[in-house]
Structures are given as C-alpha cells and as structure tokens.
C-alpha positions as CSV (number, residue, x, y, z in Angstrom):
1,V,-30.7,-5.0,-34.7
2,Q,-31.0,-3.1,-31.4
3,L,-30.5,-5.1,-28.3
4,Q,-31.5,-4.1,-24.8
5,A,-30.5,-6.3,-21.9
6,S,-32.2,-6.2,-18.5
7,G,-32.6,-8.2,-15.3
8,G,-29.2,-7.6,-13.7
9,G,-28.9,-6.8,-10.0
10,L,-27.4,-7.8,-6.7
11,V,-27.9,-11.3,-5.4
12,Q,-26.3,-13.5,-2.8
13,A,-24.1,-16.4,-3.7
14,G,-26.2,-19.4,-4.4
15,G,-29.1,-17.3,-5.6
16,S,-30.6,-16.9,-9.1
17,L,-31.2,-14.2,-11.7
18,R,-32.8,-14.2,-15.1
19,L,-31.5,-11.8,-17.7
20,S,-33.5,-10.8,-20.7
21,C,-32.4,-9.3,-24.0
22,A,-35.1,-7.7,-26.2
23,A,-34.3,-7.2,-29.9
24,S,-35.8,-4.8,-32.4
25,G,-35.2,-3.6,-35.8
26,R,-34.7,-6.7,-37.9
27,T,-36.0,-10.3,-38.0
28,F,-35.0,-11.7,-34.6
29,S,-35.3,-15.3,-35.7
30,A,-32.7,-14.7,-38.5
31,Y,-30.0,-14.3,-35.8
32,A,-28.3,-16.7,-33.4
33,M,-27.9,-15.0,-30.0
34,G,-25.4,-15.1,-27.2
35,W,-24.4,-13.8,-23.9
36,F,-20.9,-12.5,-22.9
37,R,-19.6,-11.0,-19.7
38,Q,-16.8,-8.8,-18.6
39,A,-15.5,-8.6,-15.1
40,P,-13.5,-5.5,-13.9
41,G,-10.0,-5.6,-15.3
42,K,-10.7,-8.6,-17.5
43,E,-11.6,-9.2,-21.1
44,R,-15.1,-9.9,-22.3
45,D,-15.7,-13.7,-22.2
46,F,-18.2,-15.9,-23.9
47,V,-21.0,-17.3,-21.7
48,A,-23.6,-18.9,-23.8
49,A,-25.1,-19.0,-27.3
50,I,-28.2,-20.3,-28.9
51,S,-29.1,-21.1,-32.5
52,R,-31.7,-19.3,-34.5
53,S,-34.3,-22.0,-33.8
54,G,-33.3,-22.5,-30.2
55,G,-32.4,-26.2,-30.9
56,T,-28.7,-25.9,-30.3
57,T,-26.9,-24.3,-27.4
58,Y,-23.3,-23.7,-26.3
59,Y,-21.9,-22.9,-22.9
60,S,-18.6,-21.9,-21.4
61,D,-17.2,-24.5,-19.0
62,S,-17.5,-22.1,-16.1
63,V,-21.3,-21.8,-16.4
64,K,-22.3,-25.2,-17.8
65,G,-24.9,-26.9,-15.6
66,R,-25.7,-23.6,-13.8
67,F,-26.9,-21.3,-16.6
68,T,-29.5,-21.9,-19.3
69,I,-29.9,-19.8,-22.4
70,S,-33.3,-19.8,-24.2
71,R,-35.2,-17.7,-26.7
72,D,-38.7,-16.8,-27.6
73,N,-38.9,-15.8,-31.2
74,A,-42.5,-14.6,-30.9
75,K,-41.3,-12.1,-28.2
76,N,-38.0,-11.2,-29.9
77,T,-36.3,-12.0,-26.6
78,V,-33.4,-14.2,-25.5
79,Y,-33.0,-15.2,-21.8
80,L,-30.2,-16.3,-19.6
81,Q,-31.3,-18.1,-16.5
82,M,-28.5,-18.1,-13.9
83,N,-28.7,-20.5,-11.0
84,S,-26.3,-21.3,-8.2
85,L,-24.5,-18.0,-8.7
86,K,-21.0,-17.5,-7.5
87,F,-19.0,-14.5,-6.5
88,E,-16.9,-15.0,-9.7
89,D,-20.0,-14.6,-11.8
90,T,-20.0,-10.9,-11.0
91,A,-19.6,-9.0,-14.2
92,V,-21.4,-6.8,-16.8
93,Y,-23.4,-9.1,-19.0
94,Y,-23.9,-8.3,-22.7
95,C,-26.2,-9.9,-25.3
96,A,-25.0,-10.3,-28.8
97,A,-26.4,-11.3,-32.2
98,G,-24.7,-13.2,-35.0
99,R,-25.3,-15.5,-37.9
100,Q,-24.4,-18.8,-36.3
101,A,-24.3,-19.9,-32.7
102,V,-21.0,-21.7,-33.1
103,V,-19.5,-18.5,-34.5
104,I,-20.8,-16.5,-31.5
105,A,-19.3,-19.2,-29.2
106,S,-15.9,-18.7,-30.7
107,G,-16.2,-14.9,-30.2
108,S,-14.9,-14.3,-33.7
109,T,-17.8,-12.5,-35.4
110,I,-20.5,-10.6,-33.6
111,D,-22.9,-8.6,-35.8
112,Y,-24.6,-6.6,-33.0
113,W,-23.9,-5.9,-29.3
114,G,-26.3,-4.7,-26.7
115,K,-25.5,-2.5,-23.8
116,G,-24.6,-4.4,-20.7
117,T,-26.5,-5.2,-17.5
118,Q,-24.6,-5.4,-14.2
119,V,-24.7,-8.6,-12.2
120,T,-23.2,-8.5,-8.7
121,V,-23.0,-11.6,-6.6
122,S,-22.2,-11.1,-2.9
123,S,-20.3,-13.8,-1.1
C-alpha cells in the first residue's frame, strides 16, 4: 500500500485543518488506518486510528474531543479533521496502515507508513 498524506499547513491557534491520506496499491478497506505525529526532537506519537469499516475509532488523550478521524473506502482515503488547534499540535503528521485499529493505537505493528505532512500552529 502506498500512502500519500496532504493538507498540512500553517494555521493560527484555535483554527482548523483537515488532513487527507490517499491510499493505492492494495485493497484499502482491508486495512485499519491511523495517524501519528512527530514534533521536533520528540518521538513519533499515536494520534488516532480507525477500523476497516470505520465503525471503531481510537484517539490519544491529547486530541480527544478536538480531532476526528474518518475514512471513505470508496475514495481510498482517510481523513483527520483537526479543530481547536493548539501550538503543541505542531508536528509532522504521518498516516499509517495496519491490520487492526487497536494494534495501530498501541503503535506496536504498522504495515505501511506514508510520508508526512507538516502542520504548524502559530500561537
């Protein structure tokens, strides 16, 4: 599976952005999907995950209530709607594919990584 993330940019604190990740190469609906982020000088952290059908989602505590992950299997795309952005949300955001959303959420096994997209939140 090839994953291409897009939608990053510069936004003021309190603003919103929507990230997209387009998948190609294999059956998109066979994979759970997730988003991770990596801030400068820090490790890559889990942000959100969604099951293959879209019926189950997981979020890190730091984004719960502000971010929403969704997917459109007909378009082979997963989204991350980010609202009420904070300075500390500044990071490179990566999409990921795996067999189960709960496994993605644990960060233990990721089958495929996409290239990142930069999100910068100005305070």
